[in-house]
C-alpha positions as a Markdown table, in Angstrom:
| # | Residue | x | y | z |
|---|---|---|---|---|
| 1 | Met | 30.2 | -26.8 | 22.9 |
| 2 | Lys | 28.9 | -26.6 | 19.3 |
| 3 | Val | 25.4 | -27.9 | 18.6 |
| 4 | Gly | 24.9 | -28.7 | 14.9 |
| 5 | Val | 21.1 | -29.2 | 15.1 |
| 6 | Phe | 18.9 | -27.5 | 12.5 |
| 7 | Leu | 16.0 | -25.6 | 14.1 |
| 8 | Cys | 12.9 | -26.8 | 12.4 |
| 9 | Gln | 9.3 | -27.2 | 13.7 |
| 10 | Glu | 9.0 | -30.7 | 12.2 |
| 11 | Arg | 12.2 | -31.8 | 13.9 |
| 12 | Glu | 11.6 | -30.3 | 17.3 |
| 13 | Glu | 12.1 | -33.7 | 19.0 |
| 14 | His | 15.7 | -33.8 | 17.8 |
| 15 | Leu | 16.7 | -30.6 | 19.5 |
| 16 | Pro | 18.9 | -30.6 | 22.6 |
| 17 | Leu | 16.8 | -30.0 | 25.8 |
| 18 | Asn | 17.8 | -26.3 | 26.3 |
| 19 | Leu | 17.1 | -25.4 | 22.6 |
| 20 | Asn | 13.8 | -27.4 | 22.7 |
| 21 | Tyr | 12.6 | -25.1 | 25.5 |
| 22 | Arg | 13.7 | -22.0 | 23.7 |
| 23 | Trp | 12.0 | -23.2 | 20.5 |
| 24 | Ser | 8.8 | -23.9 | 22.4 |
| 25 | Asp | 8.9 | -20.4 | 23.9 |
| 26 | Tyr | 9.5 | -18.9 | 20.5 |
| 27 | Leu | 6.5 | -20.8 | 19.0 |
| 28 | Lys | 4.3 | -19.5 | 21.9 |
| 29 | Ile | 5.4 | -15.9 | 21.4 |
| 30 | Lys | 4.9 | -16.2 | 17.6 |
| 31 | Glu | 1.4 | -17.6 | 18.1 |
| 32 | Asn | 0.6 | -14.7 | 20.5 |
| 33 | Ile | 1.8 | -12.2 | 17.9 |
| 34 | Glu | -0.2 | -13.9 | 15.1 |
| 35 | Glu | -3.3 | -13.8 | 17.3 |
| 36 | Tyr | -2.7 | -10.1 | 18.0 |
| 37 | Phe | -2.4 | -9.4 | 14.3 |
| 38 | Thr | -5.7 | -11.2 | 13.7 |
| 39 | Lys | -7.4 | -9.3 | 16.4 |
| 40 | Cys | -6.1 | -5.9 | 15.1 |
| 41 | Ala | -7.1 | -6.7 | 11.5 |
| 42 | Ser | -10.6 | -7.8 | 12.7 |
| 43 | Glu | -11.1 | -4.5 | 14.7 |
| 44 | Ile | -10.0 | -2.5 | 11.7 |
| 45 | Lys | -12.2 | -4.4 | 9.3 |
| 46 | Asn | -15.2 | -4.1 | 11.6 |
| 47 | Arg | -14.7 | -0.4 | 12.4 |
| 48 | Gly | -17.5 | 1.6 | 10.9 |
| 49 | Asn | -18.7 | 5.1 | 10.4 |
| 50 | Pro | -16.6 | 5.7 | 8.5 |
| 51 | Gln | -15.5 | 2.3 | 7.2 |
| 52 | Val | -11.7 | 2.4 | 7.1 |
| 53 | Ala | -10.9 | -1.0 | 5.5 |
| 54 | Ser | -12.4 | -3.3 | 2.9 |
| 55 | Pro | -14.6 | -6.2 | 3.9 |
| 56 | Thr | -11.8 | -8.5 | 2.9 |
| 57 | Tyr | -9.2 | -6.9 | 5.2 |
| 58 | Asn | -7.4 | -9.7 | 7.2 |
| 59 | Lys | -4.2 | -10.5 | 9.1 |
| 60 | Gln | -2.1 | -10.5 | 5.9 |
| 61 | Ser | -3.4 | -7.1 | 4.9 |
| 62 | Phe | -2.6 | -5.8 | 8.4 |
| 63 | Lys | 1.0 | -7.2 | 8.2 |
| 64 | Glu | 1.4 | -5.5 | 4.8 |
| 65 | Asp | 0.2 | -2.2 | 6.2 |
| 66 | Met | 2.5 | -2.5 | 9.2 |
| 67 | Asn | 5.5 | -2.7 | 6.8 |
| 68 | Lys | 4.4 | 0.6 | 5.2 |
| 69 | Val | 3.9 | 2.7 | 8.3 |
| 70 | Ser | 6.0 | 5.6 | 9.3 |
| 71 | Lys | 5.9 | 7.7 | 12.5 |
| 72 | Leu | 3.8 | 10.9 | 12.2 |
| 73 | Ser | 5.1 | 14.2 | 13.3 |
| 74 | Lys | 3.2 | 16.0 | 16.1 |
| 75 | Asp | 1.8 | 18.5 | 13.6 |
| 76 | Glu | 0.6 | 15.7 | 11.4 |
| 77 | Ile | -1.1 | 14.0 | 14.4 |
| 78 | Arg | -2.9 | 17.2 | 15.3 |
| 79 | Lys | -4.0 | 17.8 | 11.7 |
| 80 | Tyr | -5.4 | 14.3 | 11.3 |
| 81 | Glu | -7.1 | 14.3 | 14.7 |
| 82 | Lys | -8.8 | 17.5 | 13.7 |
| 83 | Thr | -9.9 | 16.0 | 10.5 |
| 84 | Ile | -11.3 | 12.9 | 12.2 |
| 85 | Lys | -13.2 | 15.1 | 14.7 |
| 86 | Glu | -14.8 | 17.3 | 12.1 |
| 87 | Asp | -18.6 | 17.0 | 11.5 |
| 88 | Arg | -19.8 | 15.7 | 8.2 |
| 89 | Lys | -20.7 | 18.6 | 5.9 |
| 90 | Asp | -23.6 | 17.9 | 3.5 |
| 91 | Ile | -23.5 | 19.9 | 0.4 |
| 92 | Glu | -26.8 | 20.8 | -1.3 |
| 93 | Val | -26.7 | 20.6 | -5.0 |
| 94 | Asn | -29.5 | 22.2 | -7.1 |
| 95 | Leu | -29.0 | 21.1 | -10.6 |
| 96 | Lys | -31.7 | 21.8 | -13.3 |
| 97 | Leu | -31.5 | 19.1 | -15.8 |
| 98 | Pro | -33.4 | 19.1 | -19.1 |
| 99 | Val | -36.4 | 16.8 | -19.4 |
| 100 | Ile | -35.8 | 14.4 | -22.3 |
| 101 | Asn | -38.8 | 12.7 | -23.8 |
| 102 | Gly | -37.6 | 9.4 | -25.2 |
| 103 | Cys | -40.8 | 8.8 | -27.2 |
| 104 | His | -39.5 | 11.0 | -30.1 |
| 105 | Tyr | -36.5 | 8.8 | -30.8 |
């Protein structure tokens, strides 16, 4: 049996019963995924010391980042974990700058 009904949120009431349930399930799953993305983006944005994202980081930013990711090799994972665990190293800089008297100009 062919069903020629266009799946559209606004026209949900016109779907056959079995498709209506599937559409409802789809919308629930989609909502759960969107909530998960929002939660992840919030956690990334609020992560501090060091701050890893801009204050404007949001769900859309997270989705864009997810499209850019690639799987790291085991060596890369070890390298980056080591970098994360390293203590901050303060560098002392002793510069001797000339004193300029602006009154002569």
